[in-house]
Residue, then its C-alpha position, 0 to 999 in steps of 0.5 A: m535516495d537518502y538513507c532510511e534508518f528505519g527500514s522498511v514498514e514491512s521490516l516494522l510490522d514484523s517486529a511490532g506483531e501487530g497491525m499500525p495504528e490507525a493514525a499511523i496508517r494515514f501519515v504513511s498512506r499520505d506520504v505514499l500517496l504524494a510520492l505516487a502522484f510524483l511519479l504518475e506526474h513525471s510519467c514513472p509509473l510503479k507496477e505495485v506498492r507494498c509494506a516491503n517497499i515503503l521505507i522510513d527515514s530519520k525524519f519520519n518520512c516515507k519513501l517509496g523505494d522500489y525503482g526495479a518495479v519502476e523500469v518494469a512497468k515502464e519497460i510493460m506499458s511500452k512493450r506488452s501487457s503482462a500481470v506481473g507482480l505478487p499475486y496479493w498485491l495484484a490489480p484484477e485487471l492485470l489478469e486480463g493483460i489491461a496494464d494501466f498501471s495509473t490505476a492497478v497501482i492504486w490496488s495494490f495501494g489499498i492491499t498495502c492499506i490492509e497490510m498495515a493494519e493486519i500485518l499481511p495482505p488478504n489471502y497471504q496465507m494461501h498459495p500464489m497460483r490458488a490467490l490469483f484464482m480468489l483475485a479473479k472470482n471473489a469480490a474485492p477484499k476488505l479489512a477482516d473487522e471493519t468494526k475496529w476501524s473509523p468509517e473514514f478509514v473502511q471507505f478509504v480502503d473501499s474506494c482503492l479496492q473496487k474491481d471496476v476500473a473505472s469505480r475506482a479512486d485516482v491518487k487526486f481523489l486519495l489525496k482529499h479523502q477526508f482519511v489522509g486530508n484531515i489529519s491530527g497530531r504530529k508526523e514525528e510523534v505518532i511514526s516515532s510511537f510505532i517505531n519505539s513500539a516495534k522495537q520494544s516488541s522485538r527485543t522480547f522474542 
């Protein structure tokens, strides 16, 4: 992988102290979906997506960097079913031992969209075991304040976070979704604006 000089989306969110603007989330989401499509096409299922493993290079392209998770996913699919991963991004069906990572990764991607918008994933303040219990018991998480976001983004997130696997969107559907399929502006300008804002915020601490 090329050197990604701007680091992870997680580190930028930490520096900014606030979520990403929706315009930036659109571009990041599209790059992540293209990466997932490539991995799935080449039978390299990724266990989960998180802001921590979305890296931004010098040309403002977003890349997935958690290849250790790819190897874990391969091992699990070939040997056993197991609910691995951090519970905040974990798909609910993995608690039941259903290890279809082509659908589970879409759930974690939906959680990551919320993370980009709100800095932290849902239930992050909970102990991991409590979060697992809530994952099994509660309805799918949503954006905390849906009125702050466009209807397209709200629908996009909801389509990823369907507890019924059969109702959950797949990568091909999401790439055609209006949220990422109809983007205005230049990616370089939108992403660099957020990066510069994050750097400026970090200097104030």
